[in-house]
Backbone as CSV, one residue per row, in Angstrom:
resi,resn,N_x,N_y,N_z,CA_x,CA_y,CA_z,C_x,C_y,C_z
1,MET,-23.977,-89.803,-106.886,-23.785,-90.937,-105.980,-24.990,-91.059,-105.057
2,ASN,-25.514,-92.257,-104.949,-26.651,-92.522,-104.062,-26.178,-93.297,-102.841
3,ILE,-26.368,-92.705,-101.686,-25.945,-93.317,-100.429,-27.176,-93.598,-99.584
4,PHE,-27.295,-94.827,-99.122,-28.391,-95.203,-98.231,-27.815,-95.536,-96.861
5,VAL,-28.521,-95.113,-95.822,-28.120,-95.441,-94.452,-29.300,-96.118,-93.774
6,CYS,-29.092,-97.330,-93.315,-30.142,-98.078,-92.618,-29.993,-97.849,-91.115
7,VAL,-31.038,-97.320,-90.497,-30.966,-97.016,-89.069,-32.079,-97.749,-88.333
8,LYS,-31.896,-97.852,-87.036,-32.893,-98.516,-86.190,-33.152,-97.664,-84.962
9,GLN,-34.408,-97.616,-84.543,-34.736,-96.988,-83.269,-34.678,-98.048,-82.182
10,VAL,-34.001,-97.720,-81.097,-33.846,-98.661,-79.988,-34.235,-97.957,-78.692
11,PRO,-34.593,-98.714,-77.660,-34.900,-98.083,-76.373,-33.674,-97.379,-75.804
12,ASP,-33.890,-96.221,-75.216,-32.821,-95.524,-74.523,-32.205,-96.461,-73.482
13,THR,-30.911,-96.360,-73.301,-30.206,-97.299,-72.410,-30.683,-97.207,-70.959
14,GLU,-31.320,-96.100,-70.582,-31.806,-95.952,-69.211,-33.274,-96.370,-69.072
15,THR,-33.858,-96.866,-70.166,-35.258,-97.278,-70.128,-35.436,-98.537,-69.277
16,LYS,-36.475,-98.543,-68.482,-36.805,-99.743,-67.694,-37.627,-100.676,-68.582
17,ILE,-37.085,-101.831,-68.898,-37.727,-102.777,-69.808,-38.714,-103.656,-69.045
18,ILE,-39.942,-103.779,-69.583,-40.973,-104.618,-68.980,-41.533,-105.535,-70.066
19,PRO,-41.502,-106.847,-69.886,-42.083,-107.762,-70.883,-43.601,-107.600,-70.968
20,THR,-44.170,-107.919,-72.122,-45.628,-107.921,-72.256,-46.204,-109.077,-71.436
21,SER,-47.500,-109.010,-71.182,-48.130,-110.019,-70.324,-48.043,-111.422,-70.913
22,ASP,-48.033,-111.517,-72.265,-47.944,-112.843,-72.884,-46.510,-113.257,-73.198
23,GLY,-45.542,-112.393,-72.844,-44.132,-112.736,-73.041,-43.678,-112.725,-74.484
24,SER,-44.472,-112.130,-75.385,-44.113,-112.143,-76.802,-43.142,-111.036,-77.177
25,PHE,-43.075,-109.980,-76.370,-42.159,-108.869,-76.643,-42.075,-108.026,-75.383
26,ILE,-41.688,-106.755,-75.547,-41.613,-105.843,-74.411,-42.666,-104.757,-74.564
27,GLU,-43.068,-104.161,-73.448,-43.994,-103.044,-73.491,-43.287,-101.839,-74.119
28,THR,-43.900,-101.264,-75.137,-43.253,-100.169,-75.865,-43.920,-98.813,-75.678
29,ALA,-45.077,-98.798,-75.002,-45.857,-97.555,-74.907,-45.084,-96.436,-74.203
30,SER,-44.336,-96.778,-73.168,-43.680,-95.740,-72.370,-42.182,-95.633,-72.641
31,ILE,-41.705,-96.301,-73.671,-40.271,-96.308,-73.950,-39.841,-95.012,-74.634
32,LYS,-38.709,-94.494,-74.240,-38.084,-93.382,-74.960,-37.180,-93.983,-76.033
33,TRP,-37.436,-93.643,-77.289,-36.694,-94.224,-78.393,-35.579,-93.292,-78.844
34,ILE,-34.453,-93.882,-79.213,-33.318,-93.115,-79.727,-32.774,-93.830,-80.966
35,MET,-31.963,-93.126,-81.732,-31.283,-93.789,-82.841,-30.217,-94.723,-82.285
36,ASN,-30.140,-95.918,-82.823,-29.107,-96.861,-82.412,-27.741,-96.179,-82.492
37,PRO,-26.965,-96.157,-81.404,-25.708,-95.407,-81.394,-24.751,-95.753,-82.528
38,TYR,-24.628,-97.021,-82.905,-23.720,-97.374,-83.993,-24.205,-96.818,-85.334
39,ASP,-25.516,-96.623,-85.454,-26.053,-96.061,-86.688,-25.686,-94.589,-86.836
40,GLU,-25.434,-93.905,-85.719,-25.026,-92.501,-85.787,-23.702,-92.364,-86.552
41,TYR,-22.806,-93.328,-86.359,-21.528,-93.291,-87.084,-21.757,-93.538,-88.569
42,ALA,-22.743,-94.381,-88.879,-23.064,-94.642,-90.285,-23.617,-93.389,-90.954
43,VAL,-24.526,-92.687,-90.265,-25.088,-91.450,-90.811,-23.988,-90.409,-91.005
44,GLU,-23.150,-90.258,-90.002,-22.077,-89.258,-90.093,-21.138,-89.541,-91.258
45,GLN,-20.801,-90.808,-91.486,-19.894,-91.123,-92.588,-20.534,-90.784,-93.930
46,ALA,-21.820,-91.045,-94.052,-22.521,-90.688,-95.283,-22.490,-89.182,-95.498
47,LEU,-22.666,-88.416,-94.425,-22.669,-86.961,-94.542,-21.275,-86.413,-94.835
48,LEU,-20.246,-87.054,-94.322,-18.874,-86.635,-94.639,-18.592,-86.815,-96.131
49,ILE,-19.103,-87.911,-96.692,-18.939,-88.128,-98.139,-19.693,-87.056,-98.912
50,LYS,-20.883,-86.718,-98.439,-21.674,-85.688,-99.111,-20.984,-84.329,-99.050
51,THR,-20.249,-84.066,-97.983,-19.525,-82.802,-97.865,-18.493,-82.652,-98.973
52,SER,-17.796,-83.765,-99.280,-16.783,-83.725,-100.338,-17.371,-83.945,-101.722
53,ASN,-18.620,-84.414,-101.769,-19.297,-84.653,-103.041,-20.737,-84.141,-102.920
54,PRO,-20.940,-82.820,-103.060,-22.257,-82.226,-102.823,-23.377,-82.817,-103.671
55,ALA,-23.031,-83.432,-104.802,-24.064,-84.027,-105.657,-24.598,-85.339,-105.094
56,ALA,-23.946,-85.880,-104.086,-24.388,-87.145,-103.491,-25.729,-86.972,-102.792
57,ASN,-26.550,-87.999,-102.845,-27.849,-87.994,-102.185,-27.837,-89.009,-101.055
58,VAL,-28.207,-88.574,-99.848,-28.207,-89.445,-98.676,-29.649,-89.722,-98.264
59,THR,-30.032,-90.989,-98.318,-31.378,-91.420,-97.928,-31.274,-92.330,-96.715
60,VAL,-32.067,-92.034,-95.707,-32.071,-92.841,-94.488,-33.310,-93.727,-94.491
61,VAL,-33.123,-95.002,-94.185,-34.219,-95.968,-94.209,-34.338,-96.629,-92.840
62,ARG,-35.559,-96.721,-92.366,-35.800,-97.361,-91.072,-37.022,-98.249,-91.149
63,LEU,-36.988,-99.368,-90.426,-38.131,-100.258,-90.299,-38.589,-100.257,-88.851
64,GLY,-39.898,-100.178,-88.650,-40.427,-100.229,-87.297,-41.783,-99.573,-87.217
65,SER,-42.281,-99.414,-86.000,-43.598,-98.809,-85.813,-43.538,-97.316,-86.088
66,VAL,-44.685,-96.729,-86.385,-44.732,-95.320,-86.778,-44.988,-94.393,-85.599
67,LYS,-45.069,-94.935,-84.387,-45.422,-94.105,-83.237,-44.396,-93.010,-82.981
68,ASP,-43.195,-93.184,-83.467,-42.148,-92.201,-83.237,-41.162,-92.255,-84.405
69,THR,-40.894,-91.113,-85.001,-39.970,-91.063,-86.139,-38.693,-90.323,-85.754
70,GLU,-38.343,-90.393,-84.478,-37.211,-89.630,-83.969,-35.916,-89.922,-84.712
71,ALA,-35.635,-91.190,-84.962,-34.367,-91.547,-85.597,-34.250,-90.958,-86.994
72,LEU,-35.328,-91.030,-87.775,-35.289,-90.494,-89.135,-35.195,-88.979,-89.124
73,ARG,-35.962,-88.329,-88.263,-35.900,-86.874,-88.192,-34.540,-86.394,-87.701
74,THR,-33.944,-87.145,-86.779,-32.604,-86.791,-86.305,-31.599,-86.873,-87.443
75,ALA,-31.661,-87.948,-88.230,-30.735,-88.113,-89.349,-30.903,-87.003,-90.377
76,MET,-32.144,-86.619,-90.646,-32.372,-85.539,-91.609,-31.944,-84.195,-91.030
77,ALA,-32.091,-84.010,-89.725,-31.622,-82.789,-89.095,-30.102,-82.700,-89.141
78,MET,-29.437,-83.857,-89.102,-27.978,-83.881,-89.223,-27.527,-83.514,-90.638
79,GLY,-28.399,-83.761,-91.638,-28.039,-83.394,-93.006,-28.472,-84.351,-94.089
80,ALA,-29.108,-85.472,-93.734,-29.584,-86.405,-94.763,-30.656,-85.734,-95.616
81,ASP,-30.734,-86.129,-96.884,-31.645,-85.468,-97.820,-33.094,-85.911,-97.677
82,ASP,-33.317,-87.194,-97.496,-34.680,-87.694,-97.387,-34.670,-89.001,-96.602
83,ALA,-35.868,-89.545,-96.397,-35.972,-90.736,-95.552,-37.143,-91.592,-96.000
84,ALA,-37.099,-92.844,-95.582,-38.197,-93.780,-95.855,-38.442,-94.601,-94.603
85,LEU,-39.713,-94.732,-94.242,-40.116,-95.515,-93.081,-40.950,-96.694,-93.538
86,ILE,-40.554,-97.898,-93.121,-41.320,-99.107,-93.406,-42.077,-99.468,-92.142
87,GLU,-43.394,-99.344,-92.191,-44.199,-99.619,-91.006,-44.240,-101.119,-90.755
88,ALA,-43.812,-101.520,-89.559,-43.725,-102.947,-89.235,-43.626,-103.114,-87.732
89,PRO,-43.910,-104.315,-87.219,-43.699,-104.578,-85.796,-42.227,-104.396,-85.434
90,ASP,-41.976,-104.052,-84.180,-40.595,-103.821,-83.747,-39.844,-105.115,-83.449
91,ASN,-40.523,-106.268,-83.536,-39.851,-107.524,-83.165,-39.677,-108.467,-84.358
92,LEU,-39.514,-107.912,-85.563,-39.239,-108.763,-86.723,-37.851,-109.376,-86.615
93,ASP,-37.647,-110.499,-87.285,-36.333,-111.133,-87.280,-35.428,-110.478,-88.318
94,SER,-34.146,-110.817,-88.268,-33.140,-110.162,-89.100,-33.391,-110.353,-90.593
95,TYR,-33.830,-111.543,-90.991,-34.066,-111.807,-92.417,-35.183,-110.911,-92.950
96,SER,-36.286,-110.837,-92.223,-37.410,-110.005,-92.657,-37.013,-108.530,-92.717
97,ILE,-36.235,-108.085,-91.735,-35.786,-106.691,-91.719,-34.934,-106.395,-92.945
98,ALA,-33.973,-107.277,-93.224,-33.090,-107.067,-94.372,-33.878,-107.052,-95.678
99,LYS,-34.833,-107.970,-95.814,-35.624,-108.022,-97.042,-36.457,-106.754,-97.201
100,ALA,-37.011,-106.252,-96.088,-37.805,-105.029,-96.140,-36.937,-103.826,-96.505
101,LEU,-35.752,-103.748,-95.946,-34.840,-102.642,-96.266,-34.470,-102.669,-97.746
102,LYS,-34.182,-103.863,-98.257,-33.861,-103.978,-99.676,-35.048,-103.537,-100.535
103,GLY,-36.254,-103.956,-100.127,-37.434,-103.580,-100.887,-37.631,-102.078,-100.934
104,ALA,-37.384,-101.403,-99.805,-37.532,-99.951,-99.754,-36.477,-99.257,-100.614
105,ILE,-35.258,-99.768,-100.588,-34.201,-99.186,-101.419,-34.530,-99.379,-102.895
106,ASP,-35.020,-100.556,-103.243,-35.408,-100.816,-104.634,-36.536,-99.874,-105.077
107,LYS,-37.516,-99.639,-104.187,-38.651,-98.797,-104.548,-38.256,-97.335,-104.726
108,SER,-37.134,-96.946,-104.151,-36.698,-95.550,-104.293,-36.364,-95.206,-105.734
109,GLY,-36.037,-96.235,-106.534,-35.657,-96.004,-107.922,-34.243,-95.506,-108.083
110,LYS,-33.510,-95.410,-106.964,-32.120,-94.933,-107.009,-31.178,-96.122,-106.818
111,LYS,-30.272,-96.294,-107.744,-29.314,-97.393,-107.644,-28.293,-97.083,-106.556
112,PRO,-28.196,-97.932,-105.526,-27.284,-97.619,-104.415,-25.815,-97.798,-104.793
113,ASP,-25.011,-96.796,-104.453,-23.557,-96.906,-104.600,-22.926,-97.328,-103.280
114,LEU,-23.476,-96.809,-102.189,-22.996,-97.150,-100.853,-24.195,-97.374,-99.942
115,ILE,-24.118,-98.414,-99.124,-25.127,-98.645,-98.092,-24.393,-98.743,-96.761
116,PHE,-24.719,-97.835,-95.854,-24.119,-97.843,-94.520,-25.127,-98.352,-93.497
117,THR,-24.621,-99.065,-92.517,-25.413,-99.479,-91.358,-24.510,-99.371,-90.131
118,GLY,-25.102,-99.501,-88.948,-24.283,-99.713,-87.768,-23.877,-101.171,-87.707
119,LYS,-22.839,-101.473,-86.959,-22.372,-102.870,-86.915,-23.393,-103.782,-86.239
120,GLN,-24.218,-103.219,-85.328,-25.213,-104.004,-84.618,-26.181,-103.051,-83.936
121,ALA,-27.327,-103.568,-83.536,-28.271,-102.789,-82.745,-28.078,-103.146,-81.276
122,ILE,-28.161,-102.148,-80.411,-27.851,-102.398,-79.003,-28.987,-103.086,-78.259
123,ASP,-30.150,-103.266,-78.931,-31.234,-103.952,-78.220,-31.178,-105.467,-78.401
124,ASP,-31.038,-105.947,-79.646,-31.011,-107.409,-79.838,-29.609,-107.965,-80.077
125,ASP,-28.649,-107.091,-80.433,-27.250,-107.530,-80.642,-27.141,-108.687,-81.624
126,ALA,-27.987,-108.706,-82.648,-27.998,-109.841,-83.574,-26.804,-109.838,-84.533
127,LEU,-26.345,-108.646,-84.975,-25.214,-108.538,-85.914,-25.440,-109.328,-87.199
128,GLN,-26.652,-109.287,-87.727,-26.963,-110.088,-88.915,-27.451,-109.278,-90.104
129,VAL,-28.183,-108.209,-89.871,-28.851,-107.490,-90.959,-27.885,-106.996,-92.031
130,PRO,-26.748,-106.368,-91.703,-25.854,-105.886,-92.770,-25.404,-106.992,-93.722
131,GLN,-25.044,-108.138,-93.157,-24.547,-109.230,-93.997,-25.657,-109.833,-94.856
132,ILE,-26.856,-109.976,-94.275,-27.975,-110.527,-95.043,-28.358,-109.562,-96.162
133,LEU,-28.378,-108.273,-95.846,-28.721,-107.260,-96.846,-27.719,-107.279,-97.997
134,ALA,-26.438,-107.388,-97.673,-25.417,-107.440,-98.716,-25.590,-108.668,-99.601
135,GLU,-25.915,-109.793,-98.994,-26.136,-111.026,-99.768,-27.330,-110.871,-100.696
136,MET,-28.391,-110.226,-100.215,-29.572,-110.029,-101.049,-29.285,-109.142,-102.256
137,PHE,-28.427,-108.161,-102.067,-28.046,-107.277,-103.169,-26.916,-107.866,-104.018
138,ASN,-26.290,-108.928,-103.488,-25.087,-109.480,-104.115,-23.965,-108.443,-104.136
139,PHE,-23.846,-107.690,-103.030,-22.790,-106.693,-102.863,-21.737,-107.247,-101.903
140,PRO,-20.493,-106.815,-102.040,-19.517,-107.126,-100.983,-19.891,-106.371,-99.719
141,SER,-19.396,-106.828,-98.589,-19.669,-106.134,-97.324,-18.473,-106.244,-96.396
142,VAL,-18.295,-105.214,-95.594,-17.260,-105.208,-94.558,-17.907,-104.643,-93.307
143,SER,-17.721,-105.317,-92.196,-18.342,-104.876,-90.944,-17.297,-104.405,-89.947
144,VAL,-17.777,-103.770,-88.896,-16.953,-103.273,-87.785,-15.869,-102.330,-88.313
145,ILE,-16.215,-101.436,-89.223,-15.194,-100.575,-89.811,-14.920,-99.369,-88.917
146,VAL,-13.647,-99.013,-88.810,-13.230,-97.858,-88.004,-12.395,-96.884,-88.828
147,GLY,-12.235,-97.166,-90.116,-11.499,-96.272,-91.002,-12.092,-96.323,-92.395
148,PHE,-12.109,-95.160,-93.080,-12.748,-95.092,-94.397,-11.986,-94.113,-95.277
149,GLU,-11.583,-94.566,-96.471,-10.972,-93.697,-97.473,-11.571,-94.063,-98.824
150,GLN,-11.889,-93.045,-99.610,-12.504,-93.298,-100.912,-11.750,-92.582,-102.014
151,SER,-11.549,-93.301,-103.106,-10.954,-92.725,-104.304,-11.763,-93.223,-105.492
152,GLY,-12.689,-92.388,-105.971,-13.560,-92.812,-107.051,-14.472,-93.937,-106.597
153,THR,-14.437,-95.041,-107.319,-15.283,-96.179,-106.965,-14.549,-97.184,-106.075
154,THR,-13.322,-96.854,-105.692,-12.534,-97.739,-104.835,-12.537,-97.215,-103.402
155,ILE,-12.794,-98.099,-102.464,-12.867,-97.724,-101.054,-11.919,-98.603,-100.250
156,LYS,-11.170,-97.968,-99.375,-10.288,-98.702,-98.465,-10.822,-98.510,-97.053
157,VAL,-11.081,-99.601,-96.378,-11.625,-99.529,-95.024,-10.744,-100.325,-94.068
158,LYS,-10.776,-99.894,-92.818,-10.110,-100.626,-91.747,-11.181,-101.171,-90.817
159,ARG,-10.992,-102.414,-90.406,-11.948,-103.020,-89.475,-11.212,-103.627,-88.292
160,GLU,-11.869,-103.569,-87.139,-11.270,-104.107,-85.926,-11.432,-105.613,-85.849
161,VAL,-10.410,-106.279,-85.362,-10.480,-107.707,-85.071,-10.037,-107.906,-83.632
162,GLU,-10.189,-109.116,-83.132,-9.855,-109.383,-81.736,-8.390,-109.089,-81.450
163,GLY,-8.161,-108.611,-80.247,-6.797,-108.311,-79.849,-6.358,-106.902,-80.187
164,GLY,-7.276,-106.091,-80.735,-6.939,-104.718,-81.066,-6.266,-104.535,-82.413
165,ALA,-6.112,-105.620,-83.167,-5.489,-105.513,-84.492,-6.484,-104.951,-85.505
166,LEU,-5.974,-104.478,-86.626,-6.804,-103.930,-87.693,-6.569,-104.695,-88.990
167,GLU,-7.646,-104.941,-89.696,-7.559,-105.504,-91.042,-7.890,-104.397,-92.036
168,VAL,-7.223,-104.394,-93.180,-7.458,-103.386,-94.212,-8.024,-104.076,-95.446
169,TYR,-9.158,-103.583,-95.925,-9.814,-104.138,-97.107,-9.948,-103.056,-98.169
170,GLU,-9.798,-103.462,-99.405,-10.055,-102.568,-100.529,-11.192,-103.159,-101.348
171,VAL,-12.273,-102.406,-101.483,-13.467,-102.887,-102.173,-13.925,-101.841,-103.173
172,SER,-14.722,-102.290,-104.124,-15.292,-101.388,-105.118,-16.784,-101.220,-104.850
173,THR,-17.296,-100.053,-105.149,-18.733,-99.820,-105.005,-19.482,-100.544,-106.113
174,PRO,-20.728,-100.941,-105.861,-21.502,-100.760,-104.632,-21.086,-101.724,-103.526
175,VAL,-21.250,-101.305,-102.270,-20.801,-102.100,-101.140,-21.637,-101.749,-99.918
176,VAL,-21.759,-102.711,-99.008,-22.430,-102.491,-97.726,-21.361,-102.407,-96.641
177,LEU,-21.386,-101.328,-95.860,-20.381,-101.110,-94.822,-21.074,-100.907,-93.480
178,ALA,-20.643,-101.654,-92.464,-21.235,-101.580,-91.127,-20.269,-100.865,-90.187
179,ALA,-20.711,-99.725,-89.662,-19.831,-98.828,-88.904,-19.697,-99.234,-87.444
180,ASN,-18.515,-98.942,-86.912,-18.231,-99.177,-85.502,-17.843,-97.857,-84.842
181,LYS,-17.900,-97.823,-83.530,-17.454,-96.655,-82.780,-16.004,-96.358,-83.125
182,GLY,-15.671,-95.088,-83.329,-14.312,-94.707,-83.672,-14.141,-94.372,-85.136
183,LEU,-15.139,-94.691,-85.960,-15.058,-94.370,-87.381,-15.017,-92.866,-87.592
184,ASN,-15.752,-92.129,-86.776,-15.812,-90.676,-86.873,-16.421,-90.137,-85.579
185,THR,-16.723,-88.852,-85.561,-17.409,-88.235,-84.426,-18.738,-87.683,-84.920
186,PRO,-19.862,-88.349,-84.616,-21.155,-87.878,-85.116,-21.449,-86.449,-84.690
187,ARG,-21.970,-85.664,-85.598,-22.316,-84.272,-85.324,-23.648,-84.185,-84.585
188,TYR,-23.841,-83.059,-83.935,-25.134,-82.770,-83.328,-26.017,-82.065,-84.353
189,ALA,-27.293,-82.331,-84.277,-28.221,-81.644,-85.169,-28.378,-80.201,-84.701
190,SER,-28.206,-79.255,-85.619,-28.364,-77.844,-85.291,-29.835,-77.462,-85.287
191,LEU,-30.159,-76.329,-84.685,-31.540,-75.867,-84.674,-32.055,-75.618,-86.091
192,PRO,-31.267,-74.944,-86.959,-31.739,-74.796,-88.346,-31.941,-76.152,-89.024
193,GLY,-31.045,-77.105,-88.720,-31.178,-78.439,-89.300,-32.448,-79.128,-88.840
194,ILE,-32.799,-78.948,-87.569,-34.023,-79.543,-87.030,-35.247,-78.948,-87.709
195,MET,-35.230,-77.630,-87.948,-36.358,-76.973,-88.606,-36.478,-77.439,-90.062
196,LYS,-35.341,-77.567,-90.745,-35.360,-78.023,-92.140,-35.836,-79.464,-92.246
197,ALA,-35.494,-80.281,-91.243,-35.854,-81.704,-91.287,-37.354,-81.902,-91.340
198,LYS,-38.114,-80.963,-90.751,-39.570,-81.084,-90.730,-40.160,-80.946,-92.125
199,LYS,-39.403,-80.332,-93.048,-39.913,-80.104,-94.399,-39.343,-81.094,-95.412
200,LYS,-38.388,-81.924,-94.987,-37.782,-82.872,-95.918,-38.718,-84.061,-96.144
201,PRO,-38.681,-84.645,-97.346,-39.610,-85.742,-97.655,-39.305,-87.010,-96.878
202,MET,-40.371,-87.664,-96.412,-40.230,-88.957,-95.743,-41.313,-89.883,-96.279
203,LEU,-40.901,-90.843,-97.090,-41.838,-91.804,-97.650,-42.221,-92.824,-96.590
204,GLN,-43.386,-93.415,-96.761,-43.838,-94.428,-95.810,-44.391,-95.614,-96.574
205,TYR,-43.911,-96.816,-96.205,-44.330,-98.045,-96.867,-44.878,-99.023,-95.844
206,SER,-45.722,-99.916,-96.317,-46.124,-101.071,-95.514,-45.196,-102.231,-95.865
207,LEU,-45.250,-103.295,-95.073,-44.434,-104.469,-95.389,-44.829,-105.038,-96.751
208,GLY,-46.121,-105.004,-97.060,-46.573,-105.491,-98.361,-46.003,-104.674,-99.503
209,ASP,-45.856,-103.360,-99.286,-45.308,-102.488,-100.332,-43.884,-102.893,-100.710
210,VAL,-43.127,-103.401,-99.741,-41.723,-103.737,-100.001,-41.530,-105.247,-100.171
211,GLY,-42.634,-105.974,-100.341,-42.533,-107.389,-100.682,-42.251,-108.338,-99.539
212,VAL,-42.659,-107.965,-98.321,-42.411,-108.823,-97.162,-43.737,-109.274,-96.575
213,SER,-43.830,-110.566,-96.261,-45.020,-111.118,-95.625,-44.605,-111.922,-94.394
214,ASP,-45.595,-112.388,-93.650,-45.297,-113.162,-92.443,-44.569,-114.462,-92.773
215,ALA,-44.746,-114.942,-93.995,-44.070,-116.177,-94.410,-42.558,-116.003,-94.492
216,ASP,-42.079,-114.750,-94.546,-40.644,-114.497,-94.633,-39.942,-114.625,-93.287
217,ARG,-40.705,-114.672,-92.219,-40.083,-114.729,-90.896,-39.411,-116.067,-90.676
218,ARG,-38.113,-116.022,-90.363,-37.360,-117.237,-90.029,-37.363,-117.503,-88.529
219,VAL,-37.530,-116.440,-87.755,-37.460,-116.566,-86.294,-38.650,-115.838,-85.677
220,LYS,-39.312,-116.482,-84.726,-40.364,-115.838,-83.952,-39.984,-115.910,-82.475
221,TYR,-40.201,-114.811,-81.785,-39.753,-114.702,-80.406,-40.884,-114.992,-79.426
222,SER,-40.525,-115.569,-78.300,-41.498,-115.846,-77.247,-40.754,-115.961,-75.925
223,GLY,-41.500,-115.925,-74.849,-40.906,-116.152,-73.537,-40.024,-115.023,-73.038
224,PHE,-40.337,-113.774,-73.401,-39.586,-112.652,-72.856,-39.845,-112.556,-71.351
225,LYS,-38.797,-112.449,-70.578,-38.957,-112.287,-69.138,-37.714,-111.635,-68.563
226,LEU,-37.894,-110.982,-67.441,-36.777,-110.324,-66.780,-35.884,-111.377,-66.120
227,PRO,-34.594,-111.113,-66.015,-33.717,-112.068,-65.320,-34.091,-112.133,-63.850
228,PRO,-33.837,-113.276,-63.207,-34.170,-113.391,-61.778,-33.375,-112.390,-60.951
229,GLU,-33.988,-111.932,-59.879,-33.294,-110.997,-58.999,-32.102,-111.688,-58.342
230,LYS,-31.059,-110.901,-58.161,-29.873,-111.448,-57.516,-30.158,-111.673,-56.037
231,PRO,-29.693,-112.798,-55.487,-29.903,-113.039,-54.048,-29.099,-112.019,-53.240
232,PRO,-29.537,-111.753,-52.032,-28.794,-110.792,-51.196,-27.381,-111.275,-50.913
233,GLY,-26.492,-110.330,-50.740,-25.102,-110.684,-50.457,-24.942,-111.292,-49.065
234,LYS,-23.849,-111.995,-48.849,-23.591,-112.622,-47.553,-22.394,-111.940,-46.893
235,LYS,-22.527,-111.730,-45.614,-21.465,-111.090,-44.854,-20.837,-112.092,-43.879
236,PHE,-19.532,-111.921,-43.675,-18.804,-112.802,-42.758,-17.993,-111.943,-41.799
237,ASP,-18.009,-112.331,-40.547,-17.264,-111.602,-39.517,-15.922,-112.303,-39.303
238,ALA,-14.848,-111.621,-39.710,-13.512,-112.213,-39.562,-12.659,-111.406,-38.603
239,THR,-13.334,-110.675,-37.709,-12.573,-109.857,-36.756,-11.919,-110.705,-35.667
240,ASP,-12.509,-111.868,-35.400,-11.935,-112.760,-34.391,-10.844,-113.595,-35.049
241,ALA,-9.601,-113.361,-34.664,-8.463,-114.045,-35.282,-8.580,-115.557,-35.171
242,ALA,-9.212,-116.042,-34.093,-9.319,-117.481,-33.884,-10.262,-118.129,-34.899
243,LYS,-11.164,-117.325,-35.508,-12.143,-117.881,-36.455,-11.835,-117.539,-37.910
244,GLN,-10.714,-116.846,-38.140,-10.439,-116.381,-39.497,-10.255,-117.537,-40.482
245,LYS,-9.555,-118.595,-40.083,-9.374,-119.730,-40.987,-10.707,-120.373,-41.349
246,GLU,-11.592,-120.489,-40.349,-12.903,-121.072,-40.596,-13.714,-120.203,-41.567
247,VAL,-13.642,-118.878,-41.383,-14.384,-117.952,-42.247,-13.840,-118.024,-43.673
248,VAL,-12.514,-118.047,-43.800,-11.899,-118.134,-45.127,-12.341,-119.406,-45.837
249,ALA,-12.391,-120.504,-45.111,-12.817,-121.777,-45.701,-14.270,-121.695,-46.182
250,GLN,-15.126,-121.019,-45.389,-16.528,-120.858,-45.792,-16.643,-120.027,-47.075
251,VAL,-15.876,-118.922,-47.110,-15.926,-118.040,-48.281,-15.434,-118.770,-49.531
252,VAL,-14.334,-119.476,-49.397,-13.796,-120.217,-50.538,-14.786,-121.283,-50.998
253,GLY,-15.436,-121.943,-50.045,-16.413,-122.965,-50.399,-17.592,-122.388,-51.171
254,LEU,-18.071,-121.229,-50.745,-19.195,-120.592,-51.430,-18.785,-120.086,-52.813
255,LEU,-17.577,-119.575,-52.916,-17.098,-119.122,-54.227,-17.002,-120.294,-55.207
256,ARG,-16.731,-121.470,-54.653,-16.594,-122.652,-55.511,-17.956,-123.278,-55.832
257,THR,-18.837,-123.388,-54.834,-20.079,-124.132,-55.034,-21.261,-123.278,-55.498
258,GLU,-21.315,-122.008,-55.025,-22.448,-121.153,-55.385,-22.092,-120.158,-56.494
259,ALA,-21.047,-119.372,-56.256,-20.653,-118.374,-57.259,-19.994,-119.041,-58.471
260,LYS,-19.347,-120.197,-58.235,-18.683,-120.958,-59.287,-17.655,-120.112,-60.057
261,VAL,-16.885,-119.356,-59.272,-15.843,-118.534,-59.892,-14.440,-119.127,-59.676
262,ILE,-14.366,-120.144,-58.863,-13.066,-120.823,-58.673,-13.311,-122.332,-58.720
């Protein structure tokens, strides 16, 4: 069984984001990169399958700049067998990313039985790559999964819908599955695992190697800027009982005209 996990490196949630001077993206030189949290559940699910099926091969694929390979090394330290890095700008659109991931999987020469991803990346929140990738492969796909059971080539998954309800789907492999929090509990990479990860193979491709060019971009980003600073809060003195009605009227008026919450 060949299992592929598509992961993304994203800025740590405590990173201070600064737009570039031309507003085309964000400054990345000083960012601490981590594996996208939802992708951790995808990696863990692949490794759980490998535990019950030792012959399974788990390959982790990532697209982005080569300045840091933390996400791929982390996945291999957790137990993935090998990895592939597609060198590319960090601000590609979802279509280009999906096409590049497909190209890398195709170049591996291994026919995918399962492709796992996170349900979304916490930096752009696009929620598009898993579905586009599945369409390109002509595979079925299920997103936001929180339950997984496999019997041979048949897989039963549970996915969350609004209101806390669950939908149950039964699909056959090959399939693309996008993981959500609650699917499992991702393991920590052990020290021996970290040492072994340094020796595991990691292929590296250019966008041209996987059949992607600038003409494939459907979306180009511009005008990155920080949100405006919040105005200072306003204080009202309502200690004088004779002025309390007047103060209440002022507060209600501001909530209606400025805050627009009533």
